[in-house]
C-alpha atoms as one frame of an Amber mdcrd trajectory, in Angstrom:
protein
  82.873 -75.814  39.470  81.806 -73.772  36.388  82.576 -75.201  32.897  83.340
 -73.110  30.025  82.754 -74.276  26.352  83.239 -72.262  23.201  80.273 -71.193
  21.051  80.804 -70.360  17.365  78.566 -67.651  16.147  78.219 -66.359  12.806
  76.084 -63.089  12.888  73.608 -62.238  10.314  74.290 -58.272  10.456  77.076
 -56.076  11.393  76.086 -53.976  14.591  76.949 -50.739  13.055  74.890 -51.302
   9.834  71.319 -52.008  10.621  69.175 -54.046   8.019  66.861 -51.004   6.912
  63.772 -53.311   6.001  63.878 -54.896   9.486  64.232 -51.594  11.164  61.139
 -50.122   9.302  58.942 -53.143   9.903  59.972 -53.694  13.415  60.901 -57.289
  12.786  57.458 -58.487  13.779  58.197 -62.116  14.839  55.673 -64.271  16.494
  55.657 -67.657  18.085  53.021 -69.996  17.174  50.758 -71.433  19.468  49.454
 -75.071  19.709  46.669 -74.613  17.342  48.897 -72.662  14.633  47.716 -69.319
  15.663  50.234 -66.611  16.417  50.811 -64.561  19.372  53.422 -62.318  20.384
  55.914 -63.354  23.055  57.559 -61.222  25.661  57.178 -59.702  29.023  55.955
 -56.261  30.195  53.735 -53.575  29.507  55.142 -50.210  28.481  54.720 -47.178
  29.986  51.332 -46.486  28.254  49.646 -49.866  28.127  46.629 -49.994  25.615
  43.217 -49.627  27.132  40.362 -51.568  25.380  36.705 -50.728  25.496  34.072
 -53.039  25.183  32.779 -54.141  21.776  29.928 -52.474  20.575  27.334 -53.259
  17.779  26.920 -56.708  18.625  24.219 -58.584  16.591  23.166 -62.198  16.481
  20.882 -63.496  13.644  17.205 -64.418  14.535  15.786 -67.197  12.538  18.237
 -66.363   9.543  19.634 -70.078   9.227  18.209 -73.251   9.980  21.605 -74.743
  11.301  23.443 -71.689  12.710  23.580 -68.447  14.326  25.820 -65.498  12.872
  27.369 -63.213  15.532  28.880 -59.644  14.592  30.221 -56.589  16.329  32.278
 -53.660  15.539  35.923 -53.590  15.714  37.704 -52.395  19.035  40.583 -50.089
  18.376  43.912 -51.979  19.499  42.330 -55.342  19.786  44.158 -58.121  18.225
  41.545 -60.721  18.712  38.050 -61.406  20.523  36.696 -64.218  22.746  32.895
 -65.141  22.672  30.742 -66.432  25.542  27.501 -68.066  24.977  24.566 -68.982
  27.354  21.159 -70.742  26.224  17.713 -69.962  27.872  14.034 -70.944  27.246
  12.476 -67.509  27.165  13.855 -64.500  25.381  14.817 -62.192  28.432  17.937
 -63.325  30.600  17.011 -63.893  34.235  20.635 -63.292  35.468  21.090 -66.813
  36.672  22.573 -68.345  33.417  25.458 -69.981  33.019  28.090 -68.492  30.472
  30.534 -70.756  28.684  33.460 -69.693  26.231  32.742 -70.847  22.878  35.650
 -69.510  20.938  39.075 -68.651  22.258  40.262 -66.663  19.411  38.360 -64.850
  16.611  40.497 -62.464  14.474  37.709 -60.746  12.611  34.402 -59.092  13.858
  31.756 -62.055  12.998  31.769 -65.665  13.958  29.264 -68.376  12.692  27.787
 -70.568  15.451  27.180 -73.920  13.903  27.535 -76.081  16.940  25.439 -79.354
  16.828  23.336 -78.344  20.000  21.545 -75.543  18.846  17.833 -76.527  18.955
  14.451 -75.070  17.957  12.415 -72.743  20.447  15.630 -71.946  22.457  17.276
 -68.494  22.788  21.090 -68.289  22.622  22.715 -65.031  24.061  26.350 -64.075
  23.202  28.930 -61.602  24.588  32.134 -60.406  23.164  35.413 -59.687  24.825
  38.472 -57.989  23.190  42.116 -58.784  23.772  45.763 -58.008  22.919  48.438
 -60.282  22.377  50.019 -58.793  25.393  47.223 -60.018  27.605  44.991 -56.829
  27.983  41.421 -57.580  27.891  38.132 -55.379  27.482  35.054 -55.585  29.596
  32.621 -57.885  28.136  30.178 -56.465  25.609  26.532 -56.088  25.904  24.529
 -59.174  25.004  22.926 -60.149  21.659  20.294 -62.737  21.378  19.801 -65.059
  18.525  17.758 -68.160  17.448  17.917 -70.859  14.566  15.258 -70.886  12.143
  13.109 -73.795  12.778   9.460 -75.090  11.949   6.773 -75.723  14.643   7.339
 -78.777  16.668   3.776 -79.751  16.682   0.722 -78.942  14.365  -2.966 -80.072
  14.588  -5.601 -80.374  12.036  -9.293 -80.646  12.705 -10.923 -83.906  12.224
 -14.617 -83.921  11.023 -15.674 -80.613  12.858 -16.527 -78.957   9.371 -18.082
 -80.219   6.179 -16.050 -77.702   4.058 -12.757 -77.170   5.402  -9.911 -78.256
   7.735  -8.093 -75.778  10.024  -4.524 -76.407  10.965  -3.113 -74.615  13.702
   0.318 -74.093  15.219   2.233 -71.954  17.419   4.404 -69.171  16.382   7.992
 -69.790  16.190  10.569 -67.063  17.358  11.120 -64.507  14.499   9.781 -66.409
  11.975   8.602 -64.236   9.140   6.071 -66.465   7.138   4.763 -70.151   6.942
   4.245 -72.505   4.067   1.475 -74.882   4.569   1.680 -78.207   2.302  -1.129
 -80.819   1.785  -1.055 -84.292   0.677  -3.560 -87.054   0.076  -1.257 -90.197
   0.307  -0.093 -89.391   3.895   3.356 -88.398   3.085   4.571 -84.664   2.743
   7.666 -83.990   0.771   7.832 -80.407   0.350   6.964 -80.332  -3.371   5.620
 -77.158  -4.843   2.786 -79.308  -6.128   1.929 -79.882  -2.405   1.833 -76.133
  -1.391  -1.555 -74.761  -0.501  -0.785 -71.359   1.133   1.698 -69.093   2.816
   0.742 -67.470   5.944   2.238 -64.437   7.564   3.592 -64.440  11.079   1.474
 -63.022  13.979   4.730 -62.555  16.221   3.110 -64.341  19.194   0.599 -66.898
  20.186  -1.201 -69.348  17.817  -1.462 -69.216  14.067  -4.245 -70.899  11.901
  -5.009 -71.683   8.272  -8.346 -73.135   7.011  -7.942 -75.035   3.906 -11.307
 -75.439   1.922 -11.575 -78.662   0.474 -12.483 -79.727  -3.124 -16.026 -81.244
  -2.398 -15.944 -83.467  -5.384 -12.489 -85.181  -4.859 -11.915 -84.358  -1.045
 -14.836 -84.570   0.852 -14.154 -87.027   4.045 -10.955 -87.829   2.967  -7.767
 -87.873   5.408  -5.570 -85.344   4.427  -2.024 -84.860   5.700  -0.697 -81.370
   6.537   2.770 -79.928   7.407   4.177 -76.555   7.792   7.472 -74.956   7.016
   8.969 -71.790   8.630  10.585 -69.037   6.454  13.060 -66.436   7.508  13.225
 -63.007   6.598  15.869 -63.663   4.160  13.969 -66.576   2.630  15.721 -69.302
   3.977  13.411 -72.297   4.917  13.621 -74.749   7.712  12.968 -78.133   7.778
   9.249 -79.414   7.352   7.401 -79.573  10.748   6.004 -82.997  11.716   2.504
 -83.743   9.993  -0.808 -83.961  11.259  -4.042 -85.650   9.479  -7.525 -83.940
   9.143 -10.681 -84.596   7.111 -14.012 -83.116   7.022 -17.591 -84.698   7.820
 -19.617 -86.219   5.437 -23.274 -86.699   5.868 -24.165 -90.160   7.053 -21.019
 -90.564   8.972 -21.295 -92.030  12.434 -22.016 -89.700  15.606 -18.846 -88.396
  17.569 -17.929 -90.573  20.566 -17.399 -88.953  23.729 -14.247 -89.126  25.914
 -15.706 -89.530  29.503 -12.336 -89.400  31.552  -8.591 -89.584  30.768  -5.734
 -89.821  33.430  -4.002 -86.703  34.042  -1.190 -87.011  36.512  -2.796 -90.019
  38.372  -0.434 -92.806  36.932   3.201 -93.079  36.878   3.170 -95.714  33.919
   0.179 -95.540  31.774  -2.691 -93.472  30.278  -6.309 -94.641  30.498  -8.858
 -93.407  28.050 -12.460 -94.099  28.735 -14.980 -93.240  25.833 -18.827 -93.819
  25.124 -20.337 -94.439  21.611 -23.970 -93.945  21.444 -24.100 -96.203  18.189
 -23.181 -99.846  17.650 -21.679-101.767  14.695 -19.053 -99.089  14.245 -15.255
 -99.334  14.422 -12.957 -96.963  16.438  -9.841 -95.056  15.583  -7.584 -93.494
  18.228  -4.669 -91.302  17.264  -1.705 -89.894  19.512   0.372 -87.059  19.012
   3.040 -84.730  21.349   5.243 -82.116  20.823   8.038 -82.901  18.244   6.014
 -85.902  16.879   3.975 -86.509  14.088   0.413 -87.868  14.889   0.093 -91.874
  14.837  -2.751 -94.220  14.783  -2.484 -96.364  17.923  -5.763 -98.100  17.727
  -7.942 -99.037  14.475 -10.323-101.626  14.959 -11.169-102.057  11.224  -7.600
-103.604  11.073  -8.599-106.232  13.661  -7.172-104.325  16.683 -10.185-104.893
  19.036  -7.721-106.638  21.382  -6.395-103.068  22.117  -9.639-102.131  23.765
 -11.498-103.246  26.837 -15.467-103.085  26.551 -16.509-102.144  29.923 -20.466
-102.051  29.010 -22.521-102.136  25.942 -21.391 -98.574  24.902 -18.181 -97.869
  27.014 -14.841 -98.723  26.078 -11.408 -98.304  27.512  -7.795 -97.937  25.911
  -4.479 -98.192  28.344  -1.374 -96.813  26.548   1.716 -97.866  28.178   4.085
 -96.608  25.380   4.301 -93.171  27.140   6.958 -91.469  29.083   7.337 -88.805
  31.701   7.015 -84.895  31.529   5.492 -85.312  28.056   2.002 -84.130  27.169
  -0.038 -86.382  24.694  -2.916 -85.439  22.681  -5.414 -88.222  21.959  -8.397
 -88.322  19.311 -11.140 -90.907  19.241 -13.197 -91.393  16.081 -15.959 -93.532
  15.358 -15.809 -95.102  11.604 -18.497 -96.815   9.318 -18.589 -97.516   5.499
 -19.556 -93.879   4.947 -16.730 -92.172   6.731 -15.300 -90.948  10.026 -17.155
 -89.094  12.562 -15.866 -85.747  14.162 -13.073 -86.549  16.874 -13.389 -86.214
  20.578  -9.965 -84.806  21.756  -8.229 -84.414  25.199  -4.664 -84.048  26.516
  -2.987 -86.527  29.179   0.097 -87.227  31.025   1.693 -89.121  33.684   2.582
 -88.044  37.121   5.878 -86.482  36.198   8.839 -85.337  38.555  10.391 -81.876
  38.275  13.264 -81.186  36.444  16.522 -78.946  36.133  16.770 -78.964  39.822
  19.984 -76.778  40.353  21.486 -75.013  43.577  23.384 -71.952  42.383  25.729
 -70.045  44.572  25.142 -66.341  45.093  27.268 -63.639  46.619  25.905 -60.279
  46.473  25.297 -57.201  48.872  21.745 -58.655  49.654  22.492 -62.507  49.258
  25.166 -64.890  50.380  23.978 -68.572  49.893  22.389 -70.842  47.474  19.284
 -70.375  45.068  17.267 -73.111  44.274  15.677 -73.207  40.703  13.545 -75.943
  39.253  10.979 -76.448  36.455   7.588 -77.875  37.467   6.313 -81.157  35.690
   4.013 -81.257  32.899   0.399 -80.550  33.695   1.389 -78.602  36.742  -0.623
 -75.543  35.458  -3.477 -77.623  33.959  -6.675 -76.512  35.238  -8.800 -79.570
  34.101  -6.604 -81.918  36.297  -8.725 -83.066  39.102  -5.997 -84.600  41.583
  -4.201 -82.157  43.458  -0.434 -82.098  43.787   2.053 -81.733  46.674   5.670
 -81.085  46.422   7.910 -82.619  49.120  11.403 -80.792  49.288  13.893 -82.764
  51.239  16.960 -80.833  52.344  19.841 -82.958  52.610  22.466 -81.808  55.145
  26.356 -82.068  54.901  26.418 -84.077  58.075  24.030 -86.660  56.607  20.730
 -85.613  58.248  17.871 -84.362  56.280  14.354 -82.689  56.689  11.363 -82.630
  54.323   8.964 -79.507  53.890   5.863 -80.026  52.243   4.444 -77.483  49.733
   0.910 -77.335  48.422   0.756 -76.641  44.780  -1.056 -73.300  45.363   2.099
 -72.321  47.312   4.818 -73.621  45.177   3.201 -71.844  42.215   4.367 -68.505
  43.968   7.951 -69.502  44.008  10.241 -69.241  40.807  13.182 -69.707  43.129
  13.895 -70.636  46.676  16.687 -68.943  48.627  18.858 -70.823  51.175  21.098
 -68.388  53.406  24.606 -69.467  54.283  26.913 -68.108  57.072  30.228 -66.235
  55.873  32.172 -67.492  58.740  31.982 -71.008  60.106  33.995 -73.885  61.567
  34.200 -77.461  60.184  31.847 -78.772  62.930  29.128 -76.150  61.935  29.656
 -76.948  58.365  27.985 -80.329  58.800  24.589 -78.479  59.529  24.859 -76.707
  56.100  22.842 -77.670  53.144  24.429 -80.255  50.855  21.823 -80.912  48.313
  17.932 -80.624  47.577  15.597 -83.555  46.642  12.150 -82.847  45.325   9.181
 -85.343  44.790   5.866 -84.931  43.454   2.835 -86.673  45.349  -0.966 -87.106
  44.774  -3.438 -89.795  45.719  -1.075 -92.116  47.508   1.315 -91.880  44.345
   4.618 -90.258  43.874   6.860 -89.325  41.189  10.431 -90.288  41.227  12.817
 -87.998  43.472  15.182 -85.653  41.600  18.111 -84.447  43.291  19.914 -81.210
  42.652  23.807 -80.843  42.327  25.676 -80.757  45.563  27.109 -78.055  47.519
  30.596 -78.516  48.004  32.415 -78.660  51.286  35.081 -75.832  52.449  38.134
 -77.694  51.161  40.926 -78.018  53.778  43.457 -75.225  53.269  47.011 -75.694
  51.571  49.452 -75.314  54.324  52.254 -74.675  51.888  53.260 -74.388  48.117
  56.768 -74.630  46.324  57.689 -74.147  42.781  61.198 -74.245  40.852  62.640
 -71.225  39.574  65.621 -71.215  37.079  66.807 -74.448  38.620  68.910 -76.891
  36.699  66.779 -79.340  34.667  66.183 -82.543  36.134  67.301 -85.519  34.321
  63.994 -86.368  32.596  63.025 -82.616  31.954  62.581 -81.829  28.145  62.267
 -78.081  27.032  59.054 -77.043  25.395  58.545 -75.234  21.995  59.695 -72.092
  23.940  62.695 -73.730  24.929  61.853 -73.380  28.574  62.242 -76.535  30.894
  59.126 -77.314  33.079  58.481 -75.750  36.373  58.102 -78.157  39.384  55.182
 -77.272  41.839  54.416 -79.159  45.122  52.105 -78.498  47.936  50.869 -79.748
  51.349  47.529 -79.909  52.772  45.601 -81.898  55.409  42.862 -82.858  52.777
  42.208 -86.503  51.517  41.288 -85.259  48.188  43.557 -86.796  45.440  42.595
 -84.257  42.958  43.290 -80.337  42.855  43.033 -77.460  40.534  46.205 -75.483
  40.315  46.108 -72.015  38.968  48.707 -69.980  37.154  48.655 -66.326  36.488
  51.199 -64.041  34.879  52.351 -60.617  35.165  49.330 -59.189  33.176  46.734
 -60.939  35.177  46.029 -63.697  32.495  45.032 -67.116  34.249  45.070 -70.487
  33.354  44.182 -73.803  35.338  45.488 -77.336  35.464  43.917 -80.359  36.959
  46.524 -82.151  39.091  46.478 -85.540  40.884  48.325 -85.994  44.115  50.554
 -83.373  45.656  52.640 -81.889  42.929  52.233 -80.976  39.043  54.847 -80.498
  36.437  54.007 -77.223  34.462  55.526 -77.520  30.711  53.752 -74.639  29.085
  55.566 -71.614  30.350  57.423 -69.017  28.339  60.769 -67.352  28.700  60.945
 -63.904  30.679  57.616 -64.309  32.359  57.145 -64.544  36.200  54.131 -66.828
  36.984  52.153 -66.871  40.301  51.092 -70.372  41.276  48.278 -71.113  43.695
  45.594 -73.735  44.704  42.173 -72.297  45.435  41.144 -73.700  48.620  37.890
 -71.915  48.632  34.081 -73.015  48.288  31.743 -71.675  45.411  31.031 -68.747
  48.059  34.782 -67.817  48.565  35.002 -69.272  52.042  38.073 -70.793  53.367
  39.418 -72.261  56.549  43.087 -71.058  56.109  45.171 -68.415  54.775  45.960
 -68.444  50.800  49.572 -69.570  49.720  51.069 -68.716  46.490  54.511 -69.162
  44.969  56.203 -67.155  42.217  58.075 -69.117  39.756  59.661 -69.526  36.245
  61.444 -72.185  34.399  64.993 -72.328  33.074  65.800 -72.083  29.590  68.159
 -73.748  26.900  71.240 -72.249  25.945  70.285 -71.687  22.435  67.157 -69.612
  23.868  69.662 -67.877  26.265  71.840 -66.557  23.327  68.778 -65.570  21.135
  67.696 -63.567  24.025  71.035 -61.926  24.738  71.063 -60.902  20.995  67.555
 -59.838  20.613  66.890 -58.081  24.088  70.457 -56.477  24.373  72.976 -56.837
  21.667  71.115 -55.485  18.854  67.498 -54.917  19.642  66.590 -52.818  16.775
  67.115 -55.818  14.489  66.943 -59.180  16.114  63.545 -59.169  17.775  62.486
 -62.695  18.735  61.719 -62.001  22.168  61.385 -58.053  22.124  58.009 -56.893
  23.689  55.869 -55.632  20.855  55.787 -51.827  22.284  59.777 -51.941  22.247
  59.799 -52.583  18.750  58.223 -49.448  17.990  60.131 -47.712  20.557  63.458
 -49.143  19.278  62.824 -47.903  15.614  62.572 -44.226  16.647  65.484 -43.873
  18.733  68.473 -41.816  17.679  70.824 -44.924  17.801  68.600 -46.527  15.549
  68.453 -43.828  12.968  72.094 -43.466  13.048  72.477 -47.142  12.493  70.294
 -46.800   9.533  72.581 -44.070   8.080  75.522 -46.479   8.587  74.147 -49.255
   6.728  73.756 -46.904   3.437  76.061 -47.546   0.480  76.854 -43.824   0.152
  79.984 -42.753   1.979  78.212 -39.307   2.264  75.307 -40.688   4.279  77.696
 -43.282   6.442  79.432 -40.199   7.660  76.084 -39.286   9.253  76.306 -42.067
  11.484  79.225 -40.543  13.348  78.668 -38.796  16.662  77.017 -39.901  19.730
  73.460 -41.028  20.669  71.712 -42.660  23.590  68.457 -44.425  24.593  67.096
 -44.557  27.888  65.509 -47.850  29.206  62.032 -47.642  30.708  62.069 -50.806
  32.629  65.152 -50.290  34.671  66.082 -46.569  34.179  69.305 -47.800  32.577
  70.852 -46.369  29.259  72.669 -47.691  26.161  75.176 -45.009  24.591  76.309
 -45.053  21.179  79.447 -43.292  19.950  81.034 -43.428  16.447  84.157 -41.482
  15.200  86.906 -41.797  12.505  90.136 -43.388  13.124  92.203 -41.904  10.535
  90.833 -41.438   6.938  89.610 -45.397   6.248  88.447 -46.912   9.893  85.733
 -46.133  12.231  85.476 -46.599  15.956  81.828 -47.617  17.070  81.454 -47.976
  20.999  78.304 -49.189  22.618  77.990 -49.184  26.525  74.995 -50.765  28.435
  74.533 -49.496  31.869  71.668 -51.134  33.880  70.063 -51.764  30.560  67.077
 -54.197  29.695  64.256 -54.295  27.541  62.148 -56.604  29.411  61.229 -56.193
  33.281  63.252 -59.539  33.969  66.265 -58.942  32.388  69.057 -56.424  33.073
  72.615 -55.998  31.178  75.771 -54.264  32.055  78.682 -54.146  29.569  80.613
 -52.582  26.760  82.031 -53.411  23.460  84.094 -51.481  20.760  84.386 -52.098
  16.787  87.306 -50.993  14.670  86.020 -51.447  11.281  87.053 -50.047   7.605
  84.734 -48.880   5.034  83.986 -52.568   3.738  82.921 -53.565   7.127  85.983
 -55.409   8.255  87.777 -55.132  11.402  87.649 -56.425  15.153  85.467 -56.331
  18.010  86.938 -55.891  21.652  85.681 -55.125  25.161  87.393 -53.351  28.067
  84.703 -54.626  30.486  85.244 -58.372  29.689  81.938 -58.650  27.928  78.530
 -58.416  29.610  76.955 -59.301  32.857  73.366 -60.513  32.813  71.180 -60.253
  35.859  67.314 -61.022  36.557  65.647 -64.190  35.711  68.666 -65.715  33.912
  71.982 -64.480  35.239  74.972 -64.988  33.429  77.984 -63.934  31.431  78.751
 -63.143  27.853  82.448 -62.922  26.733  83.191 -61.605  23.235  86.146 -64.091
  22.981  87.563 -64.144  19.526  84.662 -62.311  17.461  85.782 -60.171  14.601
  83.791 -58.206  12.090  83.856 -59.331   8.354  81.685 -57.911   5.553  79.429
 -56.149   8.032  78.790 -59.123  10.014  79.949 -60.789  13.043  82.111 -64.201
  12.800  83.850 -66.072  15.367  83.599 -67.209  19.040  82.365 -66.153  22.087
  81.587 -67.568  25.567  78.529 -67.926  27.585  77.960 -68.725  31.266  74.412
 -69.276  32.264  73.970 -69.500  35.979  70.993 -71.581  37.272  69.666 -70.696
  40.768  70.196 -73.850  42.416  73.816 -74.743  41.358  76.675 -74.135  38.944
  76.365 -72.879  35.511  76.261 -75.193  32.607  77.606 -74.309  29.219  76.961
 -76.553  26.049  78.602 -75.977  22.624  76.278 -74.754  20.115  76.805 -73.380
  16.365  74.831 -70.841  14.520  75.579 -70.453  10.654  74.709 -67.386   8.822
């Protein structure tokens, strides 16, 4: 049984007298999103949709700032906002296997400052930009631009006793650094004060950079001096100081340099052993250790009663075992003898543990030449060390989906030829055959009866069971607990069936402009509370693997939510009753279109205070709807000397692809804008997403505005129409 309740409505403007300000600025009204930004709401692309080109002129700063990268690009004609994607890589050139991640969903200008906390030294960051309109149109992605943060070298070295006159400081060139400031201190601490500055060294572009500090023979001969380096960018910006290194010159009479006879390189998994020989007795020993990213530290100094850290193997041979070490780090050790006169020249060497490979990743590839997974990995520290005595071999274990596995052994001479390994998959496969497919890869490094820990890649997903059916509500009467969202739209309830045992699914939703969002759903249903009015959505669950394979046919369902009565009234007033003024839900391209219609021009004349101009509103005009091929006709004439008859007739007319209206109304008003409103078609019938009927009821025209009561019937798709009483005051 259909129920009718009166709705009292006090209109803001008279139909025949359009507000000129709203008319000329198109009544730009936007619905705020959850972040406080604004976006146009409304359906439908116009007859000539905007085409956006890919952004050009993209640039990313290279070592300009120590904590951020600024990205800029040229504006795209017609774009309302931009999105930014980012990827990180170790070398400057992209390989094509990078993973891109969106870092900014809405940038209104043409520049962005990436100051995220994960930006790190010696890492390259590439960016690409996409332009968008509020109506959902997107451009192709731009070309990429690569940037870096300004950073000082991770590690520097300083010579120890290799010269009587100077100390050479060396470091590796940092990306795009313009110059370097070298600092020196005699107290073991570098603060970066101007008094500590000893040189400014220019960039070489690549490779190593060195600077030799000439000591003051009277004051600094043989003294341990501390050095640090600071990178300077093109703009003069300075990075934080590097870690420090200690150096000294040789003094005549200092003891003879010791000799490191052996040091473990990848032959232990938990410690590094150093053996050294001293040709002189009655001396002390100093052992220093450094590594990339850390300052040099003294680990043994027997002059400080630390003989217990050394083992004397023979009269002149000693051993030190360092257990404070970790995998995949290359350490540099220096051994020095020491007497009352000074320090000998240091004997130095590098060492490392037997370490596992890292970054073991299987990436799906689906191209004209490859269909399967590519294995990428990073070899362990020391893999390219020509001084290493023991040979490595790499055991790659292929783990299959059915639980079995096989091992393939690669000698290091062979593995060095591969940067990636390709595993081909079948495009069409049964569930039983799938058990023989690759599931994951594990890699172990072996040498001399030792092996590193095994590192396993990510898992190749199974092809999911197909979705056998999916359903979604459309304009249904709201359930008891349903609440409208900020757009005044009630939820869409989506349900699906599948033989899968999975309890978690990704539900996708696409609107009419191709914009897609996803939701994580538990169980077999999901309530979508984020839909907007007058937009038809398509829902589906992607039951495919990373290669796009599936066991069943795809199932999708079109749906949309019901709306509140208040939204229904506003939509009627905006989209059909007075679209040239009330434009809350009017598509953006229609705002401009309505402004230029003959109807709008006549209404503008009718709004004038001049009687002469008001008479120019007399006559007829029409506007053709470009969604449904309908028309709205306007006719105004004099009834005697003081009254005017204004008639509007809508035929199959709708300013949205999902909204159609048919109806007629007539106004009889005097020069003061007072009179009556009537309809010989009993109001307006609405079809499309939200069918219903509008009855003019007892509406009158007073002071160029509507006043009175009309009746609304809103029909749900699954039951009777429900009408609630509401009031809108001018």
